Structure formats: C-alpha cells, structure tokens
N, C-alpha and C positions, 0 to 999 in steps of 0.2 A: 171561439175557443170553448171546448167542452169541459166536463168535470175533470179534476186532477186524477191522474192514474196511479197515484201513490197515496197510502193512508196518511192522513194529516191528524195529528194528535188534537188539534183544536176543533176539528170537524167530526170526530169519531164518537160512536157509541159501540160497545161490544155486546153482542147478543149470543148467549149460550142456549141452544134449543134442546130441551128434553134429554139431558144426560142423566138418566134415572136408573136406580138400582136394578129393578126387574128387567128393564129393557136392555141394560148393559150385559146381562147374563146370556143373551141370545146373539150378541155380536161376536165377530171373530176376535179372539183374545188379544192378539198382537195389535190389531187395529184399534181396539178399545183402549189398551194401555197407552198407545200413542196419542189418541184423542184426549184422554184425561191429562196426560203430561203436557200436551201443547195448550189445551184450554187453561191449565193452571199457570203456564208461563205467561200467556196473554193476560189472564186475569190479574196476576201479580204486577205485570208491567202497567196495566190499566190503572190499578190502584196507585202505584208510584207516580204516574203521570196525570192523574186526575181525570181519566176517561171513565164515563159512566158505564156500568155493567147492568144488563138486564138478563135475567134467567127465567126460562119457562119450564113448566112441568106439565106433560100431557097426562091427564087423568091420574093424578098421584095416588088415589085410593087403589087403583089397579096396578100401576106401573112403578109405584114407589117414589121416593123423593130423589133429589140430586145426589149423585154418588158422594160419599163422605170425603174421598180424596180430593174432590173438586170443591165441594162446599166449604172446606177448611180455608180456602183462599178467598172466599167471598162471604164471610160470616154476617156482614151487615146488609146483604142483598136478599130481599124477600121474593121468592119465586112467584111468577105469575102463573096461576093454575089455568089450564085451558082444556077444552075438549075438541076444539077446532084444529085442523092440521096446520093452517096458516096462522102464525102468531098474530098477524095483522087483523084477523077476524075477531080477536079478543080485545074488548074495549080497554081493559086495564093495561094491556101491552101498548096499545096506541097512545094512551095517556102518558106513558113513560118515555115515548120517543120525543125528542126535543126538536123543534123547528130549526134551531141554529146549528144542529149537528146533522149535516146532510149525508154523512158517510156511516154506513152500518157495517161493522165487521162481524161476520156471521160464522158460527161454528155449531156443532152438535150433531143430532141424529133424529131420524134417519135421513140421510142426504136426499134420497129419492121421494120422500114424503113431506115431512114437515119443513125441512130445510129448503127444498126447491120451491114449495108453495109459498113459504115466507119470503124467499128471495124475489120471486116473480112479483108478488104483491107489493113488496117494498119498492121495487123498480117502478112499478106502475104508479105508486104514490109519489114518485119524484126523488126517492133516495138513491144514492150511489151505493151499490152493494159490493162488498169484498167478501168472497167466500174463502175461508181458510182450508185449503185442500187437505192438509195434514191434521186437521182438527174436525173433520166430518167423517161419518161412517154410515154404512148400511150393512144389513145382515149379509147380503150378497154383494161382493165387490163389483160385479158387473153393473148393478143398480147404481152404485156410487159413481162409477165412471160415466154412465148415461146421464145422471143428474148433473154432474160437473159440466158435461158437454152442453146440456140444455141451458144451464145458467150462463155459461160463457157465450153461447149463441144469442142469449137474451140481452147481453151487455154487462153482465156481472164481471168484476175483476176477480179472476181466480188467482189466489196468492198462497202464501205459506206463513207459518208462525214467525220465523226469523225475519222475513221481509216486513211483516206488520210491525213488530216491535222496533226494528231498526229504522223503519220509516218514521215511526212515532218519535224516536229519539233524535234523528236528524244529524247527530254528530257524536263522535267518540270522545266525549268529555263529561266530567262531572260525576257526582256520587250515584245518581240514578243510572247512568250508563254502566258504571262498575257493577252495580247490583243486578241490573238486567243481564249483563254479559255473563255473570255467574249462573243465572237461571238457564241460559242456553247451553252451557258446557255439560 
C-alpha cells in the first residue's frame, strides 16, 4: 500500500514558495490575486488546525518580502531566505521540515522554476508532495501548465485549495469547520 492520496492534517506541512512583492508585480493580475487568496485560506486553516507553515523568499533584497496580504495571515512565521531555486537546497529550509510530517502541501511561484524544483527534490527525499494548482502561478500560463504536468508525472498529487482544507478537516462539524467554511465562501 502506497502513501495516502489525500492530505492528512497530522502528516502535513504547508510550504509557501516566494510569494514576494516585486515578483508579484510581473505575474498575471487575476492569477496572482487567486494565489494570494488561496494561500491565505490554506494558511488560516493551517493555523486553526495546527499545521506547520514554512515560507521562503528568493533573494528578498532584490525581489522584496512576502506580499503583505499574505504575511498578515502568518505573522509568526519567519521566512527562509534563499538564493537557490529548490527550497530543499537551503539548509535552514531543510531544518524546518519535520520527519514525522511526510506530506508537503506546496504553493507559490513560479510554478515552473522554484515550485517544480522544490517538488521534485522533496519527492526524491521521500516526502509526499501535494501541489495546490489554484495556489501556484507563473508569468506565462503555459509554463504553469507544463510544470503541473511534470510534477503530476513525477508522482506529485495535484490538488486545489478546497480539497486540501476539507481533507484536513475530515468532517463537517465543530467550530474549526464553521470558521474554515466561512473562508471558502
């Protein structure tokens, strides 16, 4: 029997890759707004459910810091600065991955550069990777589609925001469910 095909709140870590101010300005506007909204939903659900969040920033001196609309939801998360495209090549990122959390829920940009390289390296290291299709973006939509196909072919689970948060919840009950449901509306 292989790894579970759905996100498990007890096994997950949520990784937001390089959603930075200067990089955001060159992305398609609608896609960028969707990414920020969906990363925010997942980040809020993660906080409510006790899922660890890791944020990275690619060369923040040049590309700026995490967009304020998103960093507002993760005020206690200190971004991992990097210059490598794969997050896994950065030792501070590797230290934040926990062994007992075998699933990585991956979002961010750009899908065809840092996200794909991180996903492939995480798979190679033994993690199960869930790529949130409606929470990744590339400047060119064709590059995003290509990256998603590559990651799917490599064994990543391609999913979406609602699937992740409702798989984490598991049932339509309790205060956390009510709060998360309001985020989706």
